[in-house]
TIBAPA-80560 format. One record per atom (N, C-alpha, C): x, y, z. Coordinates in steps of 0.02 Angstrom, whole numbers, padded with zeros to 5 digits, always signed. Layout:
<rs>
XYZ/...
</rs>
This chain:
<rs>
+00038+02171-01221/+00005+02113-01197/-00016+02114-01130/-00060+02069-01119/-00089+02060-01047/-00045+02008-01010/-00014+02015-00966/+00048+01971-00944/+00029+01958-00867/+00029+01885-00850/+00026+01866-00781/+00102+01846-00760/+00120+01886-00705/+00187+01866-00676/+00174+01833-00606/+00196+01769-00605/+00202+01727-00550/+00265+01749-00504/+00253+01756-00437/+00304+01775-00397/+00322+01847-00404/+00270+01886-00414/+00288+01960-00432/+00309+01996-00363/+00302+01966-00306/+00331+01994-00242/+00400+01972-00227/+00430+01935-00266/+00499+01901-00260/+00550+01952-00281/+00615+01934-00273/+00674+01968-00287/+00673+01989-00361/+00661+01947-00406/+00653+01964-00477/+00594+02000-00498/+00541+01970-00461/+00471+01994-00482/+00466+02066-00469/+00494+02092-00411/+00492+02165-00391/+00517+02209-00440/+00565+02188-00482/+00592+02229-00538/+00568+02208-00597/+00537+02145-00609/+00506+02130-00669/+00443+02168-00690/+00406+02173-00636/+00340+02207-00650/+00346+02283-00669/+00385+02329-00639/+00397+02391-00668/+00427+02389-00737/+00471+02343-00750/+00507+02344-00816/+00454+02326-00867/+00413+02278-00851/+00350+02265-00901/+00308+02318-00918/+00288+02351-00861/+00243+02415-00865/+00273+02465-00909/+00337+02478-00899/+00378+02521-00940/+00374+02511-01011/+00364+02441-01028/+00356+02429-01103/+00291+02431-01124/+00236+02457-01082/+00171+02465-01107/+00127+02401-01097/+00147+02350-01068/+00110+02292-01053/+00065+02303-00990/+00010+02265-00999/-00033+02262-00944/-00019+02206-00899/-00001+02219-00834/+00035+02171-00791/-00006+02150-00734/-00021+02087-00717/-00056+02059-00659/-00007+02014-00618/-00013+02018-00562/+00032+01979-00507/-00003+01918-00478/+00035+01867-00460/+00012+01811-00419/+00067+01787-00379/+00057+01778-00315/+00109+01771-00272/+00076+01737-00200/+00114+01691-00172/+00089+01668-00105/+00108+01707-00050/+00144+01762-00059/+00155+01814+00004/+00195+01779+00056/+00246+01736+00036/+00286+01714+00097/+00333+01771+00128/+00354+01812+00081/+00411+01856+00095/+00387+01932+00103/+00323+01940+00125/+00298+02004+00135/+00338+02047+00182/+00364+02010+00235/+00402+02047+00287/+00475+02057+00276/+00493+02048+00209/+00564+02046+00188/+00581+02101+00144/+00544+02146+00144/+00556+02207+00093/+00611+02250+00118/+00658+02271+00064/+00718+02312+00078/+00693+02386+00065/+00652+02393+00016/+00624+02454-00006/+00549+02444-00015/+00522+02500-00035/+00448+02502-00057/+00437+02480-00119/+00380+02441-00132/+00362+02415-00195/+00310+02470-00214/+00333+02513-00257/+00295+02574-00277/+00240+02550-00330/+00245+02503-00367/+00209+02490-00429/+00138+02454-00405/+00082+02484-00410/+00020+02455-00395/-00006+02423-00453/-00021+02354-00456/-00044+02319-00509/-00110+02266-00478/-00145+02251-00524/-00195+02197-00500/-00161+02141-00478/-00171+02105-00422/-00138+02048-00398/-00190+01994-00359/-00161+01939-00357/-00197+01889-00321/-00150+01848-00280/-00169+01838-00214/-00131+01790-00172/-00148+01718-00177/-00104+01678-00201/-00124+01608-00215/-00060+01564-00219/-00068+01508-00198/-00015+01457-00203/-00013+01433-00279/+00039+01422-00305/+00027+01400-00371/+00019+01318-00378/+00017+01290-00321/-00004+01221-00325/-00087+01219-00331/-00117+01277-00310/-00188+01275-00307/-00224+01309-00369/-00190+01328-00422/-00216+01364-00473/-00261+01320-00514/-00317+01355-00547/-00356+01324-00585/-00364+01368-00650/-00406+01337-00700/-00405+01371-00765/-00427+01445-00767/-00475+01465-00719/-00499+01526-00720/-00443+01580-00701/-00384+01558-00662/-00329+01598-00652/-00291+01618-00710/-00295+01586-00764/-00257+01599-00823/-00300+01619-00884/-00365+01635-00873/-00413+01657-00926/-00388+01733-00942/-00380+01743-01012/-00376+01813-01039/-00306+01838-01043/-00262+01792-01024/-00184+01821-01029/-00150+01800-01094/-00113+01843-01120/-00078+01825-01185/-00006+01787-01165/+00019+01810-01106/+00083+01774-01092/+00083+01765-01015/+00122+01716-00989/+00141+01706-00922/+00217+01711-00916/+00236+01754-00865/+00307+01752-00851/+00311+01722-00781/+00341+01656-00779/+00339+01612-00724/+00403+01614-00684/+00401+01654-00626/+00453+01667-00580/+00446+01626-00516/+00387+01609-00498/+00370+01590-00434/+00398+01522-00419/+00421+01506-00353/+00451+01442-00336/+00498+01450-00282/+00523+01392-00253/+00581+01399-00200/+00637+01422-00236/+00670+01476-00205/+00713+01513-00247/+00785+01501-00247/+00808+01452-00214/+00884+01440-00221/+00895+01372-00188/+00968+01349-00187/+00984+01274-00179/+00974+01269-00106/+00991+01304-00055/+00979+01287+00018/+00902+01279+00035/+00867+01322+00003/+00793+01320+00016/+00760+01261-00019/+00784+01246-00076/+00760+01194-00114/+00774+01123-00076/+00838+01123-00041/+00862+01059-00008/+00827+01051+00061/+00785+01095+00085/+00761+01098+00154/+00708+01040+00150/+00676+01033+00096/+00628+00977+00091/+00619+00963+00020/+00668+00920-00007/+00667+00907-00085/+00598+00879-00115/+00556+00847-00073/+00494+00825-00102/+00449+00884-00117/+00444+00936-00068/+00409+00992-00072/+00440+01034-00131/+00502+01040-00139/+00530+01071-00191/+00500+01050-00265/+00511+00982-00267/+00482+00951-00334/+00407+00961-00342/+00370+00961-00291/+00293+00978-00291/+00282+01044-00323/+00322+01097-00296/+00309+01170-00310/+00350+01187-00379/+00409+01172-00375/+00453+01197-00431/+00444+01156-00498/+00435+01092-00487/+00425+01059-00547/+00346+01036-00560/+00314+00999-00526/+00243+00979-00535/+00195+01039-00548/+00200+01086-00498/+00155+01146-00498/+00172+01186-00563/+00236+01194-00579/+00257+01230-00635/+00228+01200-00704/+00231+01135-00706/+00208+01105-00769/+00138+01105-00778/+00103+01100-00710/+00029+01109-00721/+00013+01172-00729/+00041+01237-00713/+00029+01295-00735/+00043+01300-00811/+00090+01277-00837/+00104+01281-00911/+00043+01251-00947/+00020+01185-00914/-00034+01156-00950/-00104+01193-00950/-00117+01223-00887/-00179+01264-00873/-00167+01327-00925/-00115+01363-00925/-00102+01420-00975/-00121+01393-01049/-00095+01335-01077/-00100+01313-01140/-00179+01304-01148/-00216+01274-01106/-00280+01257-01108/-00327+01308-01107/-00299+01370-01080/-00346+01437-01073/-00318+01488-01120/-00287+01462-01175/-00268+01511-01232/-00209+01555-01223/-00170+01545-01177/-00110+01587-01165/-00063+01567-01221/-00035+01620-01251/+00008+01597-01309/+00080+01587-01295/+00106+01628-01245/+00173+01627-01231/+00187+01612-01151/+00237+01569-01144/+00253+01548-01071/+00324+01550-01065/+00350+01602-01030/+00425+01622-01014/+00438+01595-00946/+00480+01539-00951/+00506+01509-00883/+00567+01538-00856/+00565+01554-00803/+00633+01577-00768/+00669+01520-00747/+00710+01500-00787/+00760+01435-00771/+00825+01459-00736/+00875+01421-00745/+00939+01438-00707/+00995+01402-00736/+01062+01444-00745/+01114+01411-00761/+01137+01362-00707/+01106+01354-00653/+01125+01307-00606/+01111+01232-00628/+01072+01233-00681/+01056+01158-00717/+01126+01130-00742/+01173+01168-00752/+01236+01150-00782/+01276+01113-00721/+01270+01133-00662/+01284+01110-00596/+01361+01092-00596/+01379+01028-00588/+01449+01002-00581/+01488+00995-00648/+01490+01045-00684/+01523+01045-00750/+01598+01056-00744/+01620+01079-00686/+01692+01088-00669/+01725+01124-00726/+01786+01115-00745/+01829+01155-00788/+01817+01141-00864/+01761+01106-00880/+01748+01080-00943/+01730+01130-00997/+01760+01187-01007/+01750+01234-01050/+01690+01276-01034/+01674+01321-01079/+01617+01369-01072/+01553+01338-01108/+01502+01332-01071/+01440+01288-01088/+01393+01330-01127/+01371+01302-01181/+01316+01334-01218/+01253+01290-01200/+01198+01314-01229/+01135+01289-01210/+01132+01210-01241/+01180+01189-01276/+01170+01114-01303/+01215+01080-01249/+01248+01103-01201/+01290+01058-01160/+01242+01009-01115/+01274+00960-01094/+01247+00909-01053/+01232+00944-00988/+01176+00925-00947/+01161+00958-00895/+01180+00911-00835/+01207+00940-00782/+01235+00905-00720/+01202+00930-00657/+01142+00948-00654/+01115+00978-00591/+01133+00933-00527/+01154+00971-00470/+01169+00932-00414/+01125+00948-00355/+01077+00994-00360/+01022+01009-00309/+00960+00991-00331/+00913+00991-00277/+00842+00981-00295/+00817+01044-00340/+00844+01104-00316/+00813+01161-00349/+00837+01161-00423/+00898+01138-00446/+00924+01134-00511/+00894+01083-00552/+00882+01020-00516/+00859+00966-00554/+00776+00984-00566/+00746+01013-00524/+00676+01037-00537/+00671+01081-00601/+00719+01129-00604/+00723+01174-00660/+00735+01129-00725/+00778+01089-00722/+00786+01049-00788/+00728+01003-00800/+00694+00982-00759/+00632+00941-00774/+00576+00982-00801/+00576+01042-00774/+00514+01088-00804/+00531+01100-00875/+00593+01117-00891/+00613+01131-00963/+00593+01072-01009/+00608+01013-00979/+00591+00947-01018/+00522+00935-01032/+00486+00945-00978/+00410+00929-00985/+00366+00983-01017/+00392+01051-01002/+00348+01102-01041/+00358+01109-01110/+00427+01093-01129/+00447+01091-01200/+00389+01044-01242/+00378+00996-01209/+00330+00942-01247/+00262+00976-01261/+00239+01024-01220/+00175+01061-01237/+00179+01109-01286/+00238+01127-01313/+00242+01177-01364/+00209+01155-01428/+00172+01196-01457/+00138+01182-01529/+00123+01251-01559/+00079+01246-01608/+00069+01308-01647/+00029+01360-01606/-00003+01339-01557/-00035+01399-01521/-00008+01409-01452/+00045+01372-01428/+00074+01385-01366/+00148+01376-01370/+00177+01434-01358/+00249+01439-01361/+00294+01450-01300/+00322+01399-01272/+00365+01406-01211/+00437+01430-01233/+00464+01471-01188/+00539+01487-01193/+00570+01487-01125/+00632+01460-01117/+00665+01443-01054/+00729+01495-01050/+00727+01538-01006/+00784+01586-00995/+00823+01558-00938/+00886+01534-00946/+00930+01506-00895/+00976+01565-00868/+00944+01596-00818/+00978+01655-00785/+01046+01629-00751/+01091+01674-00763/+01155+01671-00720/+01134+01682-00649/+01183+01677-00602/+01167+01697-00529/+01145+01767-00524/+01097+01792-00498/+01076+01861-00500/+01108+01895-00447/+01118+01962-00451/+01142+02011-00406/+01106+02081-00415/+01119+02121-00377/+01099+02191-00385/+01029+02208-00347/+01014+02270-00341/+00960+02299-00297/+00895+02274-00327/+00845+02271-00279/+00775+02251-00289/+00740+02276-00223/+00678+02296-00225/+00642+02311-00163/+00633+02251-00125/+00639+02192-00150/+00636+02133-00113/+00707+02094-00113/+00762+02132-00086/+00830+02114-00087/+00843+02045-00055/+00886+02016-00086/+00910+01956-00051/+00992+01960-00047/+01004+01939+00013/+01079+01930+00024/+01110+01861+00034/+01068+01814+00003/+01091+01744-00008/+01118+01739-00074/+01124+01787-00110/+01159+01783-00177/+01232+01806-00175/+01271+01770-00210/+01346+01767-00193/+01372+01841-00192/+01356+01883-00246/+01388+01954-00242/+01356+01991-00189/+01297+01992-00191/+01259+02029-00135/+01289+02019-00063/+01296+01945-00055/+01323+01920+00013/+01393+01945+00025/+01436+01941-00019/+01505+01966-00012/+01504+02039+00004/+01471+02076-00034/+01473+02145-00015/+01445+02164+00055/+01384+02131+00077/+01355+02141+00140/+01404+02118+00199/+01436+02060+00193/+01487+02045+00239/+01547+02098+00250/+01571+02119+00186/+01627+02168+00189/+01601+02236+00222/+01542+02255+00207/+01522+02325+00237/+01512+02319+00307/+01477+02258+00332/+01450+02252+00403/+01507+02227+00450/+01552+02190+00419/+01607+02164+00467/+01680+02177+00454/+01691+02203+00390/+01755+02222+00371/+01792+02156+00343/+01753+02105+00336/+01778+02041+00316/+01740+02016+00257/+01767+01986+00194/+01734+01959+00146/+01735+01884+00157/+01688+01849+00174/+01684+01781+00201/+01665+01743+00140/+01713+01693+00123/+01699+01645+00063/+01697+01579+00102/+01641+01548+00088/+01626+01479+00116/+01655+01420+00085/+01687+01436+00025/+01720+01379-00010/+01795+01393-00018/+01835+01363-00063/+01904+01377-00063/+01912+01431-00124/+01858+01455-00143/+01858+01513-00198/+01870+01497-00261/+01886+01436-00282/+01893+01415-00352/+01837+01408-00398/+01775+01391-00376/+01719+01377-00419/+01700+01439-00461/+01682+01417-00516/+01657+01471-00570/+01587+01475-00565/+01562+01541-00577/+01498+01564-00577/+01487+01621-00628/+01442+01605-00671/+01420+01669-00705/+01362+01705-00668/+01371+01775-00673/+01329+01817-00639/+01288+01870-00683/+01233+01893-00663/+01194+01935-00698/+01156+01987-00655/+01147+02052-00677/+01108+02091-00633/+01031+02083-00641/+00994+02086-00587/+00928+02073-00594/+00892+02117-00643/+00915+02178-00655/+00879+02216-00707/+00889+02189-00779/+00952+02163-00790/+00963+02132-00851/+00927+02072-00865/+00918+02037-00812/+00869+01979-00824/+00803+02005-00847/+00774+02045-00824/+00713+02079-00827/+00702+02105-00903/+00765+02135-00926/+00764+02156-00995/+00768+02100-01048/+00800+02043-01023/+00800+01989-01069/+00731+01954-01075/+00692+01956-01023/+00623+01938-01034/+00581+01981-01078/+00599+02044-01071/+00564+02088-01120/+00585+02073-01195/+00647+02063-01209/+00665+02049-01271/+00633+01988-01300/+00624+01944-01258/+00589+01879-01282/+00516+01889-01291/+00482+01925-01242/+00415+01942-01257/+00405+01978-01321/+00444+02023-01337/+00436+02068-01397/+00457+02032-01459/+00492+01973-01456/+00521+01944-01523/+00466+01909-01558/+00478+01896-01622/+00432+01859-01663/+00443+01780-01636/+00385+01750-01642/+00378+01689-01608/+00434+01633-01638/+00450+01644-01707/+00496+01597-01734/+00564+01604-01701/+00579+01656-01674/+00646+01665-01640/+00651+01630-01574/+00590+01617-01541/+00600+01598-01465/+00554+01536-01456/+00519+01505-01500/+00482+01446-01486/+00518+01384-01463/+00504+01368-01401/+00534+01300-01365/+00612+01309-01373/+00635+01375-01361/+00709+01380-01361/+00728+01394-01287/+00791+01380-01274/+00826+01396-01207/+00881+01445-01225/+00881+01499-01180/+00939+01552-01181/+00970+01560-01118/+01038+01555-01120/+01077+01571-01060/+01074+01649-01054/+01052+01677-01001/+01051+01750-00982/+01109+01774-00946/+01142+01821-00984/+01197+01850-00949/+01255+01874-01004/+01314+01877-00985/+01362+01890-01040/+01423+01850-01024/+01458+01824-01077/+01512+01783-01068/+01565+01799-01029/+01586+01876-01032/+01635+01895-00985/+01616+01908-00913/+01560+01891-00897/+01539+01896-00823/+01540+01826-00795/+01587+01780-00810/+01597+01718-00777/+01661+01735-00734/+01646+01717-00669/+01701+01736-00620/+01707+01677-00569/+01774+01671-00547/+01785+01622-00489/+01760+01667-00429/+01742+01633-00381/+01718+01664-00318/+01771+01707-00295/+01836+01695-00293/+01888+01725-00266/+01895+01792-00303/+01879+01797-00367/+01888+01852-00409/+01828+01901-00396/+01769+01881-00381/+01716+01919-00358/+01737+01956-00286/+01765+01903-00244/+01791+01938-00179/+01835+01995-00184/+01884+01988-00235/+01936+02038-00248/+01906+02102-00275/+01850+02101-00323/+01811+02156-00339/+01788+02188-00281/+01753+02153-00242/+01723+02187-00181/+01777+02221-00133/+01834+02184-00130/+01887+02207-00086/+01910+02280-00115/+01898+02288-00184/+01929+02350-00208/+01878+02410-00200/+01816+02393-00186/+01766+02436-00178/+01751+02463-00109/+01754+02405-00058/+01739+02427+00002/+01801+02428+00047/+01815+02501+00075/+01869+02520+00106/+01877+02473+00171/+01945+02462+00187/+01966+02431+00244/+01930+02367+00261/+01936+02319+00212/+01908+02253+00224/+01964+02197+00202/+01950+02141+00220/+01994+02080+00198/+01958+02025+00176/+01989+01974+00146/+01961+01922+00123/+01973+01862+00171/+01919+01827+00191/+01933+01768+00232/+01902+01710+00203/+01935+01655+00203/+01915+01587+00185/+01894+01549+00231/+01840+01518+00234/+01818+01473+00291/+01862+01418+00300/+01873+01405+00363/+01926+01356+00380/+01910+01283+00347/+01840+01269+00352/+01820+01205+00328/+01798+01206+00252/+01820+01269+00227/+01796+01280+00155/+01831+01231+00108/+01795+01196+00061/+01824+01150+00020/+01791+01165-00049/+01813+01125-00100/+01790+01134-00165/+01713+01136-00168/+01676+01177-00202/+01609+01168-00209/+01593+01136-00273/+01551+01082-00273/+01531+01046-00330/+01498+01088-00389/+01461+01146-00366/+01432+01188-00417/+01490+01227-00448/+01509+01213-00511/+01561+01249-00544/+01548+01243-00618/+01532+01300-00647/+01518+01303-00714/+01534+01366-00753/+01555+01374-00811/+01560+01438-00842/+01512+01431-00903/+01484+01487-00924/+01429+01485-00968/+01440+01525-01022/+01428+01511-01087/+01429+01550-01145/+01354+01586-01155/+01357+01642-01167/+01290+01684-01181/+01286+01707-01250/+01325+01676-01292/+01325+01702-01368/+01255+01698-01395/+01217+01643-01391/+01159+01637-01419/+01113+01690-01410/+01105+01711-01344/+01063+01770-01332/+01084+01827-01368/+01150+01846-01369/+01177+01899-01404/+01165+01905-01479/+01170+01841-01505/+01167+01835-01577/+01085+01843-01597/+01048+01810-01554/+00976+01810-01576/+00944+01878-01563/+00968+01920-01515/+00941+01979-01495/+00998+02029-01497/+01019+02051-01548/+01081+02100-01555/+01071+02168-01518/+01002+02186-01515/+00986+02245-01483/+00991+02245-01406/+00992+02187-01372/+00994+02166-01304/+01070+02170-01285/+01079+02224-01249/+01143+02241-01216/+01140+02247-01146/+01163+02196-01105/+01165+02212-01034/+01196+02274-01011/+01165+02300-00956/+01193+02370-00938/+01237+02365-00875/+01248+02306-00844/+01280+02300-00783/+01338+02260-00789/+01389+02264-00742/+01439+02218-00737/+01449+02204-00654/+01497+02160-00639/+01504+02146-00571/+01528+02201-00527/+01570+02244-00559/+01594+02292-00513/+01550+02352-00506/+01506+02368-00555/+01457+02421-00559/+01397+02401-00509/+01384+02328-00508/+01330+02302-00467/+01352+02308-00390/+01412+02279-00379/+01446+02281-00316/+01444+02356-00277/+01455+02402-00321/+01457+02476-00303/+01380+02492-00290/+01334+02473-00322/+01267+02488-00310/+01239+02458-00245/+01260+02397-00227/+01242+02362-00172/+01276+02395-00115/+01342+02413-00121/+01376+02447-00066/+01338+02509-00049/+01326+02554-00100/+01297+02616-00083/+01231+02608-00041/+01193+02564-00067/+01124+02548-00040/+01139+02526+00040/+01179+02482+00052/+01188+02457+00119/+01213+02514+00167/+01256+02557+00138/+01280+02610+00178/+01229+02668+00193/+01180+02670+00149/+01126+02718+00154/+01079+02704+00211/+01066+02638+00221/+01020+02615+00274/+01060+02599+00339/+01122+02589+00339/+01151+02572+00396/+01141+02492+00415/+01143+02455+00372/+01131+02379+00375/+01189+02357+00420/+01158+02311+00464/+01204+02273+00513/+01201+02194+00489/+01258+02159+00521/+01258+02090+00507/+01196+02051+00530/+01170+02061+00586/+01108+02028+00608/+01054+02040+00564/+01051+02094+00524/+00996+02111+00474/+01007+02063+00418/+01061+02059+00385/+01070+02022+00323/+01080+01948+00330/+01100+01927+00389/+01108+01855+00404/+01049+01828+00434/+01001+01865+00448/+00941+01841+00486/+00883+01827+00437/+00825+01815+00468/+00768+01792+00424/+00740+01839+00372/+00761+01904+00378/+00728+01951+00331/+00754+01950+00263/+00824+01940+00261/+00849+01936+00186/+00882+01863+00170/+00875+01812+00205/+00897+01754+00192/+00838+01710+00184/+00824+01684+00125/+00755+01656+00106/+00749+01589+00151/+00801+01550+00160/+00789+01491+00195/+00773+01511+00272/+00807+01552+00299/+00806+01577+00367/+00730+01602+00380/+00700+01637+00330/+00637+01663+00338/+00588+01600+00333/+00596+01561+00288/+00546+01507+00288/+00544+01464+00352/+00600+01454+00377/+00613+01421+00436/+00581+01460+00496/+00585+01526+00493/+00550+01568+00544/+00475+01561+00540/+00446+01559+00469/+00376+01547+00466/+00349+01481+00497/+00389+01434+00482/+00375+01359+00507/+00377+01367+00587/+00424+01389+00618/+00432+01389+00692/+00376+01428+00718/+00353+01483+00691/+00296+01523+00709/+00228+01492+00700/+00231+01431+00670/+00167+01398+00649/+00125+01439+00604/+00161+01477+00562/+00128+01511+00507/+00123+01461+00447/+00176+01423+00430/+00179+01379+00381/+00186+01305+00400/+00158+01258+00378/+00164+01189+00393/+00220+01157+00358/+00236+01097+00365/+00288+01064+00343/+00293+01062+00257/+00233+01061+00229/+00222+01069+00155/+00226+01142+00131/+00248+01183+00171/+00248+01260+00157/+00181+01289+00136/+00132+01270+00169/+00064+01293+00162/+00043+01343+00216/+00012+01397+00204/-00008+01435+00258/-00053+01401+00309/-00045+01418+00372/-00087+01385+00424/-00141+01439+00442/-00128+01506+00453/-00167+01554+00484/-00220+01574+00431/-00272+01603+00455/-00335+01625+00416/-00317+01677+00360/-00355+01683+00309/-00348+01739+00262/-00408+01779+00261/-00394+01842+00256/-00444+01896+00256/-00481+01890+00191/-00537+01931+00188/-00579+01932+00136/-00546+01963+00069/-00495+02003+00092/-00454+02036+00034/-00401+01990+00010/-00397+01929+00038/-00338+01878+00014/-00271+01897+00049/-00272+01942+00093/-00205+01951+00132/-00207+01915+00202/-00147+01906+00224/-00136+01865+00290/-00166+01909+00345/-00209+01876+00387/-00231+01906+00443/-00182+01920+00504/-00140+01873+00501/-00086+01877+00552/-00015+01907+00529/+00005+01954+00566/+00076+01981+00542/+00127+01945+00584/+00175+01925+00541/+00231+01883+00564/+00280+01933+00603/+00296+01918+00662/+00348+01965+00701/+00417+01953+00682/
</rs>
């Protein structure tokens, strides 16, 4: 297939592109380049790409593609809550418009990167399937739920959307993030000797390695249309649901000479949900996730040690998405609507390098 990957320069996108190329697909990238200064490693894969805000797309941007893998957007709850109106503008309105443009220009498949966070404040009410009632509690999660609802209405005999509700991601990427729970716990343990938990540790989270997310997208792209048309799939494995304190204990076993600290003001986190991933396993029996929390924590631990990461690095604007966006706003590189202010060169790249 000829595939457009939006957000190809992001945490998942930087792993998605080589995964798709490895399957023999022709891959093209589209990204607004907010996080160019945030690389942990080198993005070795050269593909045709375009720098463009998804709010500004037109029909010509979608011509000739067989599929769209839509990853672009404000990427987590704190960043989504920075300006909820802009979050809805980008993550909801622009995403639905992208799907509509794709349909109008002959794109047959639209794979949307949704999130298990749409289950939100489910509490201890069992393990949730794709049929569960949604209880999103953040702008980010609510926007994901709205995209699923609106894009599903576009599905017909010529346009087939699929919604992949990823568990919380972890693991290595050239565009590494340390604002993801397992990555964050490992980074704290290595750089400070403390595993810092910001809640009381009781909330449940399902987690999944970024490479397994990408492999799930491949499975959907390769599947017969009747298996995936207008369907939602939870992406992960059922035995990878953990309480935050259990993740901390895994990290404690891997990182020598560290201890677990609970924040003094840490209370219950409203975001609490356990998820059932049986539908994905049943529909795609050959898809077997390759990672688990222990193996992934070890991978992140080894990578952090190899580069000598310090606390100021991972808690700063390079690896924390909301900190980086605030940095760009303070430097007058982005305006309040998260649009670039400085000039663009003829090659589409930023003329100004952000310090």
